[in-house]
C-alpha positions in Angstrom: 61.3 52.6 53.7 61.7 56.4 52.1 59.0 58.7 51.0 61.2 58.3 47.8 60.2 54.7 46.8 56.8 55.6 47.4 56.7 58.4 45.2 56.4 56.8 42.2 53.2 54.9 42.9 52.0 58.3 44.0 53.1 59.7 40.9 51.4 56.7 38.8 48.2 56.9 40.8 47.7 61.2 39.5 45.1 61.6 37.3 46.4 64.9 36.1 50.0 64.8 36.1 51.6 68.6 35.0 55.0 69.8 34.6 55.7 70.6 38.2 55.1 66.8 39.2 57.2 65.4 36.7 60.2 67.6 37.5 59.1 67.0 41.3 59.8 63.3 40.6 62.6 63.4 38.1 64.2 65.7 40.3 63.6 63.8 43.4 64.5 60.6 41.8 67.9 62.2 41.0 69.0 63.6 44.0 68.3 59.9 45.4 70.5 58.2 43.5 67.8 56.5 41.4 69.1 58.3 38.3 68.1 55.4 36.0 64.4 55.8 37.3 64.7 59.6 36.7 65.8 59.1 33.1 62.9 56.4 32.5 60.7 59.1 33.7 61.4 61.7 31.7 61.5 60.0 28.9 58.0 58.7 29.7 57.3 62.6 30.5 58.1 63.3 26.6 56.3 60.2 25.5 52.7 61.9 27.0 53.3 65.1 25.3 54.8 67.3 28.4 57.3 70.0 27.2 60.1 69.9 29.7 61.4 73.0 31.0 64.6 74.6 32.6 63.9 72.7 35.9 63.6 69.5 34.2 66.6 69.6 32.2 68.3 70.3 36.2 67.0 66.9 37.2 68.3 64.8 34.1 71.6 66.5 34.6 71.5 65.6 37.8 71.0 62.2 37.4 73.8 62.3 34.7 76.0 63.4 37.6 75.3 61.0 40.1 74.9 57.9 37.3 78.1 59.0 35.2 76.9 58.5 31.8 78.9 61.7 30.5 78.2 61.4 26.7 74.3 60.8 27.9 74.7 64.3 30.1 76.7 65.8 27.3 73.9 65.3 24.5 70.7 66.2 27.4 73.0 69.8 27.6 72.7 70.2 24.1 69.6 68.9 23.3 68.4 71.8 25.6 68.8 74.4 23.3 69.0 72.8 20.1 65.6 70.5 20.5 63.5 72.2 23.3 64.8 76.2 22.9 65.8 76.3 26.7 68.3 78.7 27.4 71.1 77.0 29.7 71.6 78.6 32.8 74.5 78.7 35.8 72.9 76.1 37.1 72.6 73.6 34.3 76.9 74.6 33.5 77.3 73.8 37.0 75.8 70.3 36.7 78.1 69.5 33.8 81.1 71.2 35.6 80.4 68.3 38.4 79.6 65.8 35.7 83.1 65.8 33.8 85.5 65.4 36.3 83.7 63.0 37.8 84.7 60.6 34.8 88.2 61.9 34.7 87.8 64.9 31.7 89.1 67.5 34.1 90.7 69.7 31.2 87.3 69.3 29.5 85.3 70.6 32.1 87.8 73.8 32.5 87.3 74.4 28.5 83.6 74.1 29.5 83.7 76.6 31.7 85.9 78.8 29.4 83.2 78.7 26.9 80.5 79.3 29.3 78.3 82.7 27.7 78.2 84.3 31.7 80.8 84.5 34.1 81.3 81.2 36.4 80.2 81.8 39.6 81.9 80.6 43.5 80.1 77.6 43.6 81.6 76.5 39.8 85.1 77.8 41.0 85.0 75.3 43.8 83.8 72.5 42.3 86.9 72.7 39.7 89.5 73.5 42.3 87.8 70.3 44.0 88.1 68.3 41.0 92.0 69.4 40.3 92.4 68.1 43.6 90.7 65.1 43.4 92.4 64.4 40.5 96.1 65.9 41.6 96.2 68.2 39.0 98.4 71.1 40.2 98.7 72.9 37.2 94.7 73.3 36.7 94.2 73.6 40.4 96.5 77.0 40.1 94.6 77.8 37.3 91.1 77.5 39.1 92.8 79.0 42.3 93.5 82.2 40.6 89.7 82.1 39.3 88.2 81.3 42.4 90.4 84.3 44.0 89.5 86.6 41.1 85.5 85.8 42.1 86.1 85.8 45.7 89.3 87.7 46.8 88.3 88.0 50.5 87.7 84.5 51.2 91.4 83.1 52.6 88.8 79.7 52.7 89.9 79.5 49.0 93.7 79.4 50.0 92.8 76.0 52.0 91.3 74.6 49.2 94.9 73.9 47.7 96.0 71.2 50.2 94.5 68.1 51.5 92.6 68.6 54.4 
């Protein structure tokens, strides 16, 4: 039995639950394939009156990425700013760029990146290129590769990412 399976019981026994404890369990559950539990805990967190922060939403978006509910992920992403006054950071955008292609929404992911308020980083660029490869979309892969080369012009590994391994 893993430590993650013990965590909810330990959390339940805590007399005082602060933002760090909520975030730790939400993130841990999300990263270990227990997205439904993470999302349910998030609801409990809000019902308990604890205000989420950017770390909370990283866990929630990660849970959505592993579970696949794209519409839920998009709604949570929107609620960060609209309902919680949290400015999404590049890590939040990275989760969305991971989520959208997993559901076959590669063009939406590319559009999402083009509308980011900050420059995408190498992680996002490589993620897009990998998604293009997975979905065998050569046209979008060429765009993603060009952007990745602009971000990391001296990395020869970028060129190998176009071809099957």
